[in-house]
C-alpha positions as CSV (number, residue, x, y, z in Angstrom):
1,M,105.9,112.3,129.1
2,D,103.8,110.9,131.8
3,F,102.2,113.1,134.2
4,S,104.4,112.4,137.1
5,T,107.2,113.6,134.9
6,V,105.1,116.7,134.2
7,Q,104.7,117.6,137.9
8,E,108.5,117.2,138.5
9,A,109.5,119.1,135.3
10,L,106.9,121.9,136.2
11,K,108.2,121.9,139.7
12,D,112.0,122.2,138.5
13,Q,111.0,124.9,136.2
14,M,109.0,127.0,138.5
15,G,111.5,126.6,141.4
16,D,110.0,128.8,144.2
17,R,107.7,130.8,141.8
18,H,104.1,129.9,141.6
19,I,100.9,129.4,139.5
20,M,98.7,132.5,140.0
21,L,95.0,132.1,139.5
22,S,93.4,135.2,138.3
23,Y,89.6,135.4,138.5
24,Q,86.7,137.4,138.8
25,W,84.9,136.7,142.1
26,D,81.8,135.1,140.7
27,N,84.2,132.3,139.7
28,Q,85.6,131.9,143.2
29,E,83.9,128.4,143.8
30,L,85.4,126.7,140.6
31,V,88.6,128.7,140.9
32,A,89.0,127.4,144.8
33,K,88.2,123.6,143.7
34,V,91.2,124.1,141.1
35,Y,93.5,125.6,143.7
36,D,92.9,122.6,146.0
37,L,93.6,120.0,143.3
38,I,96.8,121.7,142.3
39,V,98.0,122.0,145.9
40,E,97.3,118.2,145.8
41,H,99.7,117.6,143.3
42,G,102.4,119.7,145.5
43,I,102.7,122.5,142.7
44,N,103.0,125.9,144.3
45,V,99.8,128.1,143.6
46,W,98.6,131.5,144.4
47,M,95.0,132.4,144.8
48,D,93.8,135.8,146.7
49,I,91.6,134.1,149.4
50,H,94.2,131.7,150.7
51,G,96.5,134.4,152.2
52,G,97.3,135.9,148.9
53,V,95.8,139.6,149.6
54,T,96.4,141.4,152.5
55,G,96.4,145.3,153.2
56,N,96.4,147.2,150.1
57,I,94.7,145.2,147.3
58,N,96.8,146.6,144.3
59,E,100.1,145.8,146.1
60,A,99.0,142.5,147.0
61,M,98.4,141.7,143.2
62,A,101.6,143.2,142.2
63,T,103.1,140.7,144.6
64,G,101.2,137.7,143.3
65,V,101.9,138.5,139.6
66,E,105.6,139.4,140.4
67,G,106.3,136.0,142.3
68,S,104.5,134.1,139.4
69,A,106.1,131.6,136.7
70,I,102.6,131.4,135.2
71,V,99.3,133.1,135.5
72,C,96.2,131.1,134.5
73,C,93.1,133.5,133.8
74,F,89.7,132.3,134.1
75,M,87.9,134.0,131.1
76,T,84.4,135.4,131.4
77,Q,82.5,138.2,130.1
78,K,82.7,139.6,133.9
79,Y,86.4,139.2,134.0
80,E,86.6,141.3,130.5
81,R,84.6,144.1,132.7
82,S,86.7,144.0,135.6
83,K,89.2,146.7,136.0
84,N,91.2,145.1,138.6
85,C,91.5,141.7,136.6
86,S,92.5,143.9,133.3
87,A,95.2,145.5,135.3
88,E,96.2,142.4,136.7
89,L,96.8,140.4,133.4
90,N,98.2,143.1,131.5
91,Y,100.9,143.7,134.2
92,A,101.6,140.1,133.8
93,N,101.6,140.3,130.1
94,D,104.1,143.8,130.7
95,R,106.2,141.4,132.8
96,G,106.5,138.6,130.1
97,T,104.9,136.2,132.3
98,T,103.5,133.3,130.7
99,I,99.6,133.5,130.6
100,V,97.5,130.4,130.0
101,P,93.8,131.1,129.6
102,C,91.1,129.0,131.0
103,M,87.7,129.4,129.5
104,A,85.2,129.6,132.5
105,Q,82.0,130.4,130.4
106,N,80.1,128.9,127.8
107,R,77.6,131.2,126.3
108,T,77.3,135.1,126.7
109,E,74.4,136.4,128.8
110,E,72.5,137.0,125.0
111,G,72.9,133.1,124.4
112,N,75.5,133.3,122.0
113,P,78.9,131.4,122.2
114,Y,81.3,133.3,124.5
115,R,84.8,134.0,123.3
116,A,87.1,136.5,124.8
117,S,87.3,140.1,123.1
118,G,88.6,143.7,123.8
119,W,92.1,143.8,125.6
120,L,91.3,139.9,126.7
121,G,91.0,138.7,123.2
122,I,94.4,140.3,122.6
123,L,96.0,139.1,125.3
124,T,95.2,135.5,124.7
125,A,94.9,135.4,120.9
126,G,96.4,131.9,119.6
127,K,96.8,130.4,123.0
128,L,95.6,127.1,123.6
129,W,92.7,127.4,126.4
130,I,91.9,124.9,128.9
131,D,88.0,124.2,129.1
132,F,86.7,125.0,132.6
133,K,83.2,125.9,131.5
134,S,81.9,123.3,134.1
135,D,83.5,121.5,136.8
136,D,82.6,117.9,136.2
137,Q,85.9,115.9,135.2
138,L,87.8,118.5,137.1
139,E,90.7,116.0,137.6
140,M,91.3,115.4,133.9
141,R,91.2,119.4,133.6
142,I,93.8,120.0,135.9
143,T,95.9,117.3,134.3
144,Q,95.5,119.2,131.1
145,L,96.0,122.5,132.8
146,L,99.5,121.6,134.4
147,T,100.8,119.9,131.4
148,E,99.9,122.9,129.4
149,C,101.8,124.9,132.1
150,C,104.9,122.4,131.9
151,S,104.8,122.6,127.9
152,R,105.0,126.6,128.1
153,L,107.9,126.6,130.3
154,C,110.0,123.7,129.6
155,K,112.3,124.5,127.0
156,S,112.6,121.1,126.0
157,E,109.1,120.6,125.3
158,T,107.4,122.4,122.3
159,P,104.1,124.4,123.8
160,V,100.8,122.5,123.3
161,G,98.9,124.8,120.8
162,K,101.8,126.9,120.0
163,M,104.0,125.5,117.0
164,V,107.4,126.0,116.3
165,T,108.0,128.4,113.6
166,L,108.2,127.1,110.1
167,K,111.3,127.4,108.2
168,S,111.7,130.4,106.1
169,G,111.4,129.6,102.5
170,M,108.4,127.6,102.8
171,N,105.8,128.5,100.2
172,K,102.7,127.2,98.7
173,K,104.3,126.1,95.4
174,K,107.0,123.7,96.4
175,A,107.9,123.1,100.0
176,P,111.4,122.8,100.8
177,A,112.3,119.3,102.0
178,P,114.7,118.5,105.2
179,K,118.0,116.9,105.0
180,K,117.1,113.6,105.5
181,K,114.3,113.6,103.1
182,K,116.9,114.6,100.5
183,Q,118.8,111.6,101.2
184,R,115.5,109.2,101.0
185,A,115.0,110.5,97.2
186,V,118.1,108.5,96.4
187,A,116.4,105.4,96.9
188,G,113.7,106.4,94.5
189,K,110.1,107.4,95.2
190,M,108.4,106.8,98.5
191,A,106.7,103.6,98.5
192,T,102.9,103.3,99.2
193,G,101.7,100.3,100.7
194,T,100.5,98.6,103.7
195,V,102.1,99.8,106.9
196,I,101.9,97.1,109.5
197,E,102.8,97.7,113.5
198,L,105.0,94.9,114.6
199,P,104.4,92.9,117.6
200,D,107.4,92.7,120.1
201,E,108.3,89.3,119.4
202,S,111.8,87.5,118.6
203,S,110.2,86.1,115.2
204,I,107.8,88.0,113.0
205,T,106.3,86.6,109.8
206,I,104.4,89.1,107.6
207,P,102.9,87.6,104.4
208,L,103.3,89.5,101.2
209,N,99.9,90.9,99.5
210,Q,101.3,89.4,96.0
211,P,104.7,88.1,94.3
212,L,107.1,91.2,93.8
213,E,107.5,92.9,90.9
214,P,110.6,95.1,89.6
215,G,110.2,98.5,91.1
216,D,108.4,97.1,94.3
217,Q,110.0,98.4,97.6
218,I,109.7,97.0,101.3
219,E,110.5,99.5,104.1
220,V,111.0,98.3,108.0
221,W,111.7,100.7,110.9
222,G,113.3,99.5,114.2
223,F,116.1,100.8,116.6
224,Y,119.6,99.9,116.5
225,E,120.7,98.4,120.0
226,Y,124.1,96.9,120.4
227,G,123.9,93.1,120.8
228,E,123.9,90.2,118.8
229,K,122.5,89.9,115.2
230,F,118.7,90.9,114.0
231,N,117.7,90.1,110.4
232,F,115.5,90.7,107.7
233,N,114.5,87.8,105.6
234,L,112.3,87.4,102.4
235,V,111.4,83.7,102.3
236,G,109.5,81.4,99.8
237,D,107.4,78.3,100.9
238,S,109.6,77.6,103.9
239,L,112.6,78.7,105.7
240,N,114.8,76.4,103.6
241,E,114.4,78.8,100.8
242,V,115.2,82.3,101.7
243,L,115.5,84.7,98.9
244,I,117.4,87.4,100.7
245,H,118.8,87.4,104.3
246,F,119.9,90.9,105.5
247,D,121.7,90.2,108.8
248,I,122.6,93.4,111.0
249,R,125.4,92.3,113.4
250,P,126.1,95.2,115.7
251,T,129.0,93.3,117.7
252,Q,130.7,93.0,114.2
253,N,129.8,96.3,112.6
254,V,128.7,94.8,109.6
255,V,125.9,93.6,107.5
256,V,125.9,90.0,105.9
257,M,123.7,89.4,102.9
258,N,123.3,85.8,101.6
259,N,120.5,83.4,100.4
260,K,119.4,79.7,101.2
261,E,118.7,77.2,98.5
262,N,117.3,73.8,99.4
263,G,118.4,74.5,102.9
264,V,122.0,75.4,102.2
265,W,123.4,79.1,102.6
266,Q,125.0,80.2,99.5
267,T,128.0,82.8,99.2
268,E,128.0,85.7,101.6
269,I,128.2,89.5,100.7
270,R,129.1,92.1,103.4
271,D,129.0,95.6,103.7
272,S,130.2,97.5,106.8
273,R,130.2,101.2,105.8
274,V,126.9,102.4,106.7
275,V,126.5,100.4,110.0
276,R,129.6,101.8,111.6
277,K,128.0,105.1,111.5
278,F,125.9,103.8,114.5
279,E,128.9,102.9,116.5
280,R,130.3,106.5,115.7
281,G,127.4,108.4,116.7
282,E,126.7,109.5,113.2
283,Y,123.1,107.9,113.5
284,D,120.9,107.7,116.6
285,E,119.4,104.4,117.5
286,N,116.5,104.8,115.2
287,F,116.8,103.4,112.1
288,H,114.7,102.9,108.7
289,L,115.9,100.0,106.0
290,L,114.5,100.2,102.4
291,V,115.0,97.2,100.2
292,K,114.3,98.1,96.4
293,Y,113.8,95.3,93.9
294,E,115.4,96.1,90.5
295,E,115.5,93.9,87.5
296,D,118.8,91.7,88.4
297,K,119.4,93.1,91.9
298,L,118.3,94.1,95.5
299,V,119.5,97.6,96.4
300,F,119.5,98.6,100.1
301,F,119.3,101.9,101.9
302,M,119.9,102.5,105.7
303,N,118.7,105.8,107.1
304,G,118.5,106.9,103.2
305,E,122.0,106.2,102.5
306,Q,122.7,103.4,99.7
307,L,125.1,100.3,100.8
308,R,127.8,100.1,98.6
309,K,127.0,96.3,98.0
310,T,124.0,95.1,96.2
311,F,122.7,91.5,96.2
312,P,122.1,89.6,92.8
313,I,118.9,87.8,92.2
314,R,119.7,84.4,92.9
315,I,116.2,82.8,93.2
316,P,113.1,84.3,91.2
317,M,111.7,87.1,93.4
318,R,108.1,86.1,92.4
319,Q,108.6,83.1,94.7
320,G,109.1,85.1,97.7
321,K,106.0,84.7,100.0
322,N,106.8,86.0,103.4
323,V,108.8,88.7,105.1
324,V,110.4,87.3,108.2
325,L,112.2,89.6,110.7
326,R,113.9,88.1,113.7
327,D,115.7,89.4,116.6
328,Q,118.2,86.9,118.4
329,E,118.4,88.7,121.7
330,D,114.5,89.3,121.8
331,L,115.0,92.9,122.1
332,G,112.1,94.1,120.1
333,R,114.3,96.0,117.5
334,W,111.9,95.5,114.7
335,K,108.9,98.1,114.9
336,K,107.1,98.8,111.7
337,L,106.9,97.1,108.4
338,R,105.8,98.6,105.0
339,I,105.0,96.0,102.1
340,P,103.7,96.8,98.7
341,E,99.9,97.4,98.7
342,P,97.7,94.7,96.3
343,R,97.9,95.4,92.8
344,V,94.2,95.7,91.4
345,T,94.8,92.6,89.5
346,Q,92.5,89.3,89.2
347,E,93.6,85.8,87.7
348,S,91.1,84.8,85.3
349,K,90.1,81.3,85.6
350,G,88.2,81.2,82.4
351,T,86.0,78.3,82.0
352,S,85.2,75.3,79.8
353,S,81.4,75.2,80.6
354,V,78.7,76.5,78.5
355,K,78.1,79.6,80.7
356,L,79.8,82.7,80.3
357,G,83.5,82.7,81.6
358,E,84.6,84.2,84.7
359,E,82.6,87.5,85.8
360,M,84.8,90.3,87.2
361,I,82.2,92.6,88.6
362,L,83.4,96.2,88.6
363,E,83.4,97.8,92.1
364,Q,82.4,100.9,90.7
365,A,81.0,102.8,87.8
366,L,83.6,103.4,85.1
367,T,84.2,107.0,84.5
368,V,86.3,108.9,81.9
369,G,90.2,108.4,82.5
370,D,89.7,105.1,83.7
371,C,91.7,102.1,82.1
372,I,91.3,98.6,81.8
373,E,94.3,96.1,81.1
374,V,94.5,92.4,80.4
375,W,97.2,90.3,79.5
376,G,97.3,86.7,78.0
377,K,99.5,84.3,75.7
378,Y,98.5,83.7,72.3
379,Q,97.2,80.1,71.6
380,G,95.7,78.4,68.3
381,G,92.1,77.1,68.3
382,D,88.7,78.4,67.5
383,K,88.2,81.7,69.5
384,Y,88.5,83.6,72.9
385,S,87.2,87.1,73.7
386,F,87.5,89.8,76.2
387,N,84.2,91.7,76.9
388,I,83.0,94.9,78.9
389,M,79.5,94.3,79.4
390,R,76.2,95.8,80.9
391,G,74.1,92.8,82.2
392,K,73.9,89.6,80.2
393,G,73.3,91.1,76.7
394,D,74.7,94.5,76.2
395,Y,78.4,94.7,75.1
396,L,80.4,98.0,75.4
397,L,83.3,96.3,74.0
398,H,83.6,92.6,72.4
399,F,87.3,91.7,71.5
400,D,87.2,88.5,70.2
401,I,90.6,86.7,69.2
402,R,89.9,84.4,66.0
403,P,93.1,82.2,65.3
404,Q,91.4,80.1,62.4
405,S,90.6,83.2,60.4
406,G,93.5,85.1,61.6
407,T,91.6,88.3,62.5
408,I,90.3,90.1,65.7
409,C,86.6,90.8,65.9
410,L,85.9,94.3,67.3
411,D,82.2,95.1,67.9
412,S,79.8,96.5,70.5
413,T,76.2,95.4,70.6
414,L,72.7,95.9,72.5
415,D,70.8,92.8,73.4
416,T,73.3,90.4,71.8
417,A,72.0,91.7,68.4
418,W,75.3,90.5,66.2
419,P,76.8,91.9,64.4
420,G,76.6,95.1,66.3
421,S,77.4,98.5,65.2
422,L,81.2,98.3,64.8
423,N,81.5,94.9,63.3
424,L,85.1,95.2,62.4
425,H,87.5,92.4,61.4
426,L,91.1,93.4,62.0
427,S,93.9,91.3,60.4
428,D,97.0,93.8,61.0
429,E,96.1,93.9,64.4
430,F,95.7,90.1,64.9
431,Q,99.2,89.7,63.5
432,Q,100.7,92.3,66.0
433,L,99.0,90.4,68.8
434,A,99.7,86.7,67.5
435,H,103.5,87.9,66.4
436,G,104.5,90.6,68.6
437,N,106.2,89.2,71.0
438,A,108.8,86.3,70.7
439,N,107.2,84.4,73.6
440,G,103.5,84.7,72.4
441,D,102.6,87.1,75.3
442,F,100.1,89.9,74.4
443,H,98.8,92.9,76.4
444,I,95.4,94.7,75.6
445,K,94.7,98.2,77.1
446,V,91.3,100.0,77.2
447,E,91.4,103.8,78.0
448,F,87.9,105.5,78.3
449,A,88.2,108.9,76.7
450,E,85.4,111.7,76.8
451,D,83.5,110.6,73.8
452,N,84.9,107.3,72.8
453,I,87.0,104.4,73.7
454,E,90.9,104.1,72.9
455,L,92.1,100.7,72.5
456,Y,95.8,99.6,72.2
457,V,97.1,96.0,71.4
458,N,100.8,95.5,72.5
459,D,101.0,99.2,72.6
460,M,99.7,99.7,69.0
461,K,96.6,101.9,68.9
462,V,93.7,100.0,67.3
463,G,91.2,102.1,65.1
464,D,90.5,105.7,65.1
465,R,87.4,106.0,67.0
466,I,85.4,103.4,69.0
467,P,82.0,105.1,70.2
468,Y,80.2,104.1,73.2
469,V,76.9,102.3,72.7
470,F,75.6,103.0,76.1
471,D,76.7,105.3,78.8
472,L,80.1,104.1,80.0
473,S,78.9,104.2,83.8
474,A,76.2,101.6,83.2
475,A,79.1,99.0,82.5
476,T,79.0,96.4,85.4
477,H,81.4,93.6,84.8
478,V,84.2,92.2,82.8
479,I,84.2,88.8,81.1
480,C,87.3,87.0,79.7
481,F,85.6,84.0,77.7
482,V,86.9,80.9,76.5
483,P,84.5,79.0,74.1
484,P,82.8,75.2,75.5
485,G,85.3,72.3,75.3
486,S,88.6,74.2,75.3
487,T,91.0,72.6,77.4
488,Q,93.6,76.0,77.3
489,N,93.1,79.4,79.1
490,P,95.0,81.9,77.2
491,W,93.7,84.7,79.7
492,K,96.4,85.2,82.5
493,K,95.7,88.5,84.3
494,I,93.4,91.6,84.3
495,S,93.7,94.9,86.1
496,L,90.5,96.8,87.1
497,P,90.5,100.5,88.0
498,K,91.4,101.4,91.4
499,P,88.3,101.7,93.8
500,R,87.7,105.3,94.5
501,Q,86.5,106.6,97.9
502,M,84.2,109.4,97.8
503,F,82.9,111.3,100.7
504,Q,79.3,113.1,100.7
505,S,79.6,116.9,101.0
506,F,83.3,117.1,100.7
507,G,85.3,117.8,97.6
508,T,88.3,115.1,97.8
509,Y,91.8,114.8,96.7
510,E,93.6,111.4,96.6
511,F,97.7,111.4,97.1
512,E,100.1,108.9,97.8
513,S,101.4,109.6,101.3
514,F,103.2,112.2,103.5
515,S,106.8,112.1,104.9
516,I,108.3,114.0,107.9
517,G,108.9,117.6,106.8
518,D,106.3,117.7,104.0
519,V,104.1,121.0,104.1
520,V,100.6,121.4,102.5
521,N,99.4,124.8,101.8
522,F,95.6,126.0,101.5
523,T,94.1,129.1,100.6
524,G,90.8,130.3,101.2
525,H,88.4,133.3,101.8
526,F,87.5,134.0,105.5
527,R,84.0,134.4,105.7
528,K,82.4,135.9,108.8
529,D,79.2,134.9,108.0
530,V,79.8,131.2,107.8
531,D,79.0,129.1,110.8
532,A,82.1,126.6,110.1
533,F,84.5,125.5,107.1
534,A,86.6,122.7,107.5
535,L,89.5,120.4,105.9
536,N,90.5,117.0,106.7
537,I,93.6,114.9,106.2
538,M,92.2,111.3,106.4
539,E,92.8,107.8,105.7
540,D,88.8,106.9,105.4
541,T,85.8,108.6,107.0
542,K,86.2,106.7,110.3
543,N,89.9,107.7,110.5
544,I,91.1,111.2,110.1
545,Q,94.4,112.2,111.0
546,L,93.8,115.7,111.2
547,H,90.7,117.7,111.1
548,V,90.9,121.6,111.0
549,S,87.5,123.4,111.7
550,I,87.4,127.1,111.3
551,R,84.5,128.3,113.1
552,P,84.0,132.3,112.6
553,Q,80.6,132.2,114.6
554,E,82.1,130.8,117.7
555,G,85.4,132.4,117.2
556,V,87.7,129.7,117.5
557,V,89.8,127.1,115.2
558,V,89.4,123.6,116.5
559,L,91.8,120.7,115.6
560,N,90.9,116.9,116.3
561,S,91.6,113.7,114.9
562,M,89.4,110.6,114.9
563,V,90.4,107.0,115.2
564,G,87.9,104.2,114.6
565,G,85.0,106.5,114.2
566,G,85.6,108.2,117.7
567,W,86.8,111.8,118.1
568,G,89.6,112.6,120.3
569,K,90.4,116.0,122.3
570,E,90.1,119.1,120.7
571,V,92.8,121.6,120.7
572,R,91.3,125.1,120.4
573,A,92.4,128.6,119.7
574,A,90.7,131.9,119.5
575,I,90.6,133.6,116.1
576,P,92.5,136.6,116.0
577,Q,91.0,139.8,114.6
578,S,94.1,140.0,112.3
579,L,92.8,136.7,111.0
580,A,89.1,137.2,110.9
581,S,89.6,140.5,108.7
582,C,92.2,139.3,106.5
583,G,90.3,138.4,103.4
584,V,92.2,135.8,101.9
585,F,94.5,133.5,103.8
586,D,96.9,130.9,103.5
587,L,96.9,127.7,105.9
588,F,100.1,125.7,106.2
589,V,100.1,122.3,107.5
590,L,103.8,121.1,108.6
591,V,104.1,117.1,109.0
592,G,106.1,116.8,112.1
593,E,107.7,113.9,113.7
594,K,105.2,113.8,116.7
595,T,102.8,116.6,115.6
596,F,101.1,118.4,112.6
597,G,101.8,122.1,113.0
598,I,99.3,124.8,111.9
599,E,100.1,128.2,110.5
600,F,97.6,131.0,109.4
601,S,99.2,133.5,107.3
602,K,98.0,136.4,105.1
603,D,100.4,135.7,102.3
604,E,101.7,132.9,100.4
605,D,105.4,133.6,101.6
606,N,104.2,132.6,105.4
607,E,106.0,136.0,106.3
608,N,103.2,137.3,108.2
609,V,101.8,134.5,110.7
610,L,98.6,135.3,112.1
611,L,97.9,132.2,114.3
612,E,100.1,129.0,115.3
613,M,98.8,125.8,116.6
614,K,99.8,122.1,116.9
615,M,98.0,118.9,116.7
616,P,99.7,115.5,118.2
617,H,99.6,112.7,115.8
618,R,97.0,110.2,117.2
619,A,97.0,108.1,114.2
620,D,99.8,106.9,111.6
621,F,100.1,109.9,109.2
622,T,101.7,107.8,106.7
623,K,98.4,106.1,106.2
624,A,96.6,109.3,105.3
625,K,95.5,109.1,101.4
626,F,92.9,111.9,101.1
627,I,92.7,115.8,101.6
628,S,88.8,116.7,101.8
629,F,87.1,120.0,102.0
630,R,83.8,121.0,103.3
631,D,82.1,124.2,103.0
632,V,79.3,124.3,105.3
633,K,77.6,127.3,103.8
634,D,79.7,128.7,101.0
635,N,82.8,128.1,98.8
636,V,85.6,129.0,101.0
637,W,88.4,126.8,100.0
638,T,90.0,127.9,96.5
639,E,93.4,126.2,96.3
640,L,95.6,123.4,97.2
641,N,99.3,123.1,96.9
642,M,100.9,119.9,97.7
643,P,104.7,119.1,98.7
644,D,105.7,117.9,95.2
645,G,104.8,121.3,93.9
646,T,101.4,120.4,92.4
647,S,98.9,123.0,92.5
648,Y,94.9,122.2,92.4
649,F,92.2,124.9,92.2
650,R,88.6,125.1,93.0
651,E,87.0,123.8,89.6
652,I,89.4,120.6,90.2
653,L,88.4,120.4,93.9
């Protein structure tokens, strides 16, 4: 909500009550400025020097507490030592009055970072405190303070720094999925790909990254507003070739599916069961459309429910070039689109020159577990080869197809000293390649194992053991070679390992994507002697959706996010003694619609919660691809448990 709405909501919840400012007199100048700014916002506020204290001080303080909806305590070392401040805040706590801490001291008298301890630490443990360690940008701090006060009072808002209690049964081995997520499972595995925020326009065209293949999915989000039609289209080279036209018509409570060939619409297919749920109020105005490409048809899901009707493939899907989204009434009903991400493939052009063929540079060093695949169509002629190389003369693998002799020459060599160490001429494998498929297509797959290369031709393993002639990581490029004078190119497509993203001083785990309701569980050892240890849920090093920094020396847990290399506003909470002394702890991250919920627990069943916080989404959480860990001084993190039930331990991280 905007701040004017916050003010009105806060006034409504407080009624004739007030905000009480509790402080130690050395901070009177700062608190007086806070008082004046709150008054300017029209909020009832109580401070002792503004007519709040007359006669008996204890009676006056009791009246201040009893008339308050919220007590804001300005925490300092002297506040902790004050008997009057202690009595005042404990009385408010006993009455169940909402307490909002304000941090008014940066460092202790000894020069260490100040944090509340003793009775004050107990009363404010786990609560978000507002930073009043200086009086600069005071208006901004007042806005934060009043927003927090509103959040704590208004039942319709989740408190800032306080998370809704996580569902029972959540555990680190497999998190329960909400009802909507179970529905989405009907549509198959959650699609990964490029997410695009759509402009508020009546017609939007988004090009695909590459032609669609069976198994690909397209997702689109929007809101369902009563009115004339709006539609999703997959088009070819022009609007005269529409592979699928998915037209939502609220006034008729129907979806119409069709395609257009050479500018002529074909036979319609209609479905009304799912869209009628919007009219009946079974769905709210927000909707999610998933289009799944199967071998011979398109399958549609709205809000996780499959439409009864499917749409047959009438035009080859590989002819689709663009997604076109239209809104006839210009209501901006399309909001977000996800298209399949680019496949790591390259079309080989070959060459008819005397030079080596198309060089495809490896973007990163090859490593054990990587795989290279190449596709082609068998042709006669002299020979053509597929090569994995280091520089110009060292061949990690030379795969030479020789139609005239009916063999595959398999070799590896240093300094192009032919024949090399393998010098194999394979006739059976040649027959499998040349005649394995009726249309002449072949597929070569190279897998890199610990001590050797494993090679497959049309899914048949070639040879028992192909050793490395030089270190795997030294390979620099791949070449598909066609000899000089050749007029045909048998090489069609190659797939190289997907680029990995590594981050210095972080252990990193890569995953596909998160959905609302997912829960991630981390296990660690709380080390009081460590300055800080952290974890990140991130897209890359400049876009971090969630940063959790545990700082034992400072006595706080800090949440933040980074967008485009810039950190946002921190959310802080004091580390309670129960967490600091628990030894092994479990940290749960719940992916909510608007926030990440954070819970620290001393057991994996999450029954003994020690600290709860929340962090608003400042960046699209669906773009997060990595979880990274940082132990500044020591090994703290020991286990990661993902929503799909898989577990990763320290030696893997």
